[in-house]
C-alpha positions, 0 to 999 in steps of 0.5 A, a space after each residue: 231712150 227712156 223720157 225717165 233719165 232724161 229728167 232725173 238728170 236735170 238740176 233745177 236752179 231757183 233764180 230770182 224775180 224779174 224786176 217788178 215781180 216780187 214774191 207776194 206777202 204772205 205773213 201781211 207784213 206790209 198789210 196796213 203800207 198797202 191799205 194806206 196805198 190802195 185807200 189814197 188811190 180810191 179817195 184820188 181816183 187812182 191818180 197815182 201822182 197824188 199818192 207817191 209817199 204811200 208809194 215810197 213807204 210801201 215799197 220801203 217795207 217791202 224793201 226791208 222785209 225781204 220782199 223785193 229786193 232792195 233798190 235806192 229809192 232814188 232809182 225807183 223815182 222817188 228822190 225829190 221825196 227823199 230831200 224834201 225830207 231832209 230839208 224838213 230834217 234840217 230847218 227844225 234844226 
């Protein structure tokens, strides 16, 4: 038997990447958000808890441009930032 026959009979079925792995931003659509996040990290000795707003905005950009699967922000750990935003909006009204 020839191995060439085996290769020809199999078909490749693509699947989405595992959670936490996503495509690169080849066109730089979210570059500004990434740069803001990295700047925040550098200014805060890479203490990521101090840069959660920038992280949230970066992930929102990636989801909007289909560079990662859409996930509720609450599920990604940003529930408190969403609640603060909606409370501030209600206070302005």
